[in-house]
C-alpha positions as CSV (number, residue, x, y, z in Angstrom):
1,M,51.8,132.6,14.5
2,L,51.8,135.7,12.2
3,S,49.8,133.8,9.6
4,A,46.9,133.8,12.1
5,L,46.5,137.6,11.9
6,V,44.2,138.9,9.2
7,A,43.9,142.7,8.4
8,V,40.7,143.2,6.7
9,A,40.5,145.6,3.8
10,L,36.6,145.2,3.5
11,P,34.5,147.6,5.4
12,A,34.0,146.5,9.0
13,S,30.2,146.1,8.3
14,A,31.1,143.3,6.0
15,S,32.4,140.9,8.9
16,A,29.7,138.5,10.0
17,D,30.8,137.5,13.4
18,K,31.5,140.9,15.1
19,P,29.4,142.8,17.5
20,S,27.1,145.5,16.2
21,P,28.5,148.9,16.9
22,A,27.8,150.7,20.1
23,Y,30.1,153.7,20.4
24,G,30.3,154.5,24.0
25,G,28.5,154.0,27.3
26,T,28.2,151.2,29.7
27,A,29.9,147.9,28.9
28,P,27.8,144.7,29.2
29,S,28.6,142.1,31.8
30,S,30.6,139.0,30.9
31,G,27.4,137.0,30.7
32,S,26.6,134.1,28.4
33,Q,26.3,136.0,25.1
34,D,28.7,134.8,22.4
35,R,30.4,136.9,19.6
36,Q,27.4,136.4,17.3
37,G,24.9,137.7,20.0
38,A,23.4,134.2,20.7
39,N,22.8,133.1,24.3
40,D,23.5,129.6,25.5
41,Q,20.2,128.4,23.9
42,G,21.3,129.8,20.5
43,Q,18.8,132.5,20.8
44,K,19.5,136.1,19.6
45,D,19.8,138.3,22.6
46,Q,18.6,141.9,22.4
47,G,21.5,143.5,24.5
48,P,23.5,146.7,24.4
49,R,25.1,145.8,20.9
50,D,21.5,145.7,19.4
51,Q,20.4,149.1,20.8
52,A,20.9,152.5,19.0
53,P,24.4,153.8,19.8
54,P,24.7,156.6,22.3
55,S,25.8,160.2,21.1
56,L,29.4,160.6,19.7
57,T,31.9,163.0,21.1
58,P,32.7,165.9,18.6
59,G,36.0,165.9,16.8
60,E,38.7,163.3,16.4
61,R,39.6,162.3,19.9
62,A,37.8,159.8,21.9
63,R,36.4,160.7,25.5
64,L,36.8,158.7,28.7
65,L,33.3,158.6,30.4
66,S,32.8,158.3,34.1
67,D,31.9,154.6,33.9
68,G,35.2,153.7,32.4
69,T,34.2,153.3,28.8
70,A,35.2,155.4,25.9
71,Q,32.9,157.6,23.8
72,A,34.0,157.4,20.1
73,P,34.6,160.6,18.2
74,K,32.2,161.6,15.5
75,A,34.9,162.3,12.9
76,A,36.4,158.7,13.3
77,P,35.9,156.0,10.6
78,E,33.2,153.5,11.4
79,V,35.8,150.7,12.0
80,V,37.6,152.9,14.7
81,K,34.1,153.3,16.3
82,E,33.7,149.6,16.4
83,V,37.0,149.0,17.9
84,I,36.1,151.5,20.7
85,A,32.8,149.6,21.2
86,A,34.4,146.2,21.4
87,G,37.0,147.6,23.8
88,N,34.1,148.9,26.1
89,Q,32.8,145.3,26.4
90,V,36.1,144.3,28.2
91,A,37.4,147.5,29.5
92,S,36.5,146.9,33.2
93,L,36.8,143.0,33.1
94,P,39.6,141.7,35.4
95,Y,43.1,140.9,34.1
96,R,43.6,137.2,33.7
97,Y,46.9,135.7,32.1
98,G,45.9,134.0,29.1
99,G,42.4,135.5,29.0
100,G,40.8,136.1,25.6
101,H,43.0,133.4,23.9
102,G,41.1,130.3,22.7
103,N,37.7,131.9,23.3
104,W,36.6,135.3,22.5
105,T,34.2,135.5,25.5
106,D,36.1,135.1,28.7
107,T,35.9,136.1,32.3
108,G,39.1,138.1,32.1
109,Y,41.6,139.4,29.6
110,D,45.4,139.8,29.4
111,C,47.0,142.6,27.4
112,S,47.0,140.9,24.0
113,G,43.8,139.2,24.7
114,S,42.0,142.7,25.2
115,V,43.6,144.3,22.2
116,S,42.8,141.2,20.0
117,F,39.2,141.2,21.3
118,A,38.7,145.0,20.4
119,L,40.4,144.5,16.9
120,H,38.3,141.4,16.3
121,G,35.1,143.2,17.2
122,A,35.7,145.6,14.3
123,G,36.7,142.9,11.8
124,L,40.4,143.7,11.9
125,L,41.6,140.4,13.4
126,A,40.5,136.9,12.8
127,Q,42.3,135.2,15.7
128,S,43.7,136.4,19.0
129,A,47.5,136.5,19.2
130,P,50.2,137.1,21.9
131,S,52.0,140.5,22.0
132,T,54.8,139.1,19.7
133,G,52.2,138.0,17.1
134,F,51.6,141.8,16.5
135,Y,55.1,142.4,15.3
136,G,54.0,142.0,11.7
137,F,50.4,143.1,12.0
138,G,49.2,145.8,9.5
139,E,51.7,148.5,8.7
140,S,54.9,149.8,10.4
141,G,54.8,153.0,12.6
142,P,51.9,154.9,14.3
143,G,48.5,155.4,12.6
144,K,46.2,158.2,12.4
145,W,43.4,156.5,14.4
146,I,44.9,153.4,15.8
147,T,48.5,152.5,16.9
148,I,49.5,149.3,18.4
149,Y,52.5,148.9,20.7
150,A,53.9,145.3,21.3
151,N,57.0,143.9,23.0
152,G,57.9,140.3,24.2
153,G,56.2,141.0,27.5
154,H,53.3,143.5,27.1
155,M,51.2,145.2,24.5
156,Y,48.6,148.1,24.4
157,M,47.0,150.3,21.8
158,V,46.0,154.0,21.5
159,V,42.7,154.5,19.7
160,A,41.5,157.9,18.7
161,G,43.8,159.5,21.5
162,L,42.8,157.1,24.3
163,R,45.2,154.4,25.6
164,F,43.8,150.9,25.9
165,D,46.1,149.1,28.2
166,T,45.7,146.6,31.0
167,S,48.5,148.3,33.0
168,G,46.5,151.1,33.8
169,A,43.4,149.2,34.8
170,S,44.4,148.5,38.4
171,Q,44.4,152.3,39.2
172,S,41.3,153.4,37.3
173,G,39.3,150.2,37.0
174,S,39.2,150.5,33.2
175,R,41.7,149.7,30.4
176,W,40.9,153.0,28.8
177,Q,43.4,155.7,30.0
178,T,43.9,159.4,29.2
179,Q,47.5,159.4,30.2
180,A,50.3,158.4,27.7
181,R,53.0,155.9,28.6
182,S,56.6,155.3,27.4
183,N,56.6,153.3,24.2
184,A,60.5,152.8,24.4
185,G,61.2,149.1,23.5
186,Y,57.9,148.6,21.7
187,V,57.3,147.7,18.1
188,V,54.9,150.2,16.7
189,R,52.2,149.0,14.2
190,H,48.8,150.1,12.8
191,P,46.1,148.7,10.9
192,A,46.4,149.5,7.2
193,G,44.7,152.8,6.4
194,L,44.1,153.7,10.0
């Protein structure tokens, strides 16, 4: 399973099958748009991913907006802004066991499907993986911008200071959380250089 994970050393803009950046704001619905931005008829949709990005928050920490999406920090590397933009697309979708595995576009996402989707959106992951599939992802330990926490039953990540975690979504309606949680019993990893 670990062979399916690919950490990309190229700039995120080099990936051809990821959404265009949108660094904060309202997440689109789970409509018929696929990862390349084409609708069911193969036509290019002019959706939120194709619009100018909203303003960024100052500094190095992301900000949780009232609609449950995250606003990327201005000081963050472009790839971090793209992880946040992709995370926003699924932040308020329902939890569904197995969701996000097999197809990137789904009606609901589980913990590893959500994290996989966000990392894939920035070109950091080629294929979704279960939580244990992240044990060897990237580099060991916490990152400056993105830290992934995985164990045999759950996973989440912290991006620019905000936790992206399905376990908090039932209270707030969003996977983005401002409160930290215990990382005891988790393998801690981060994308190389981040």
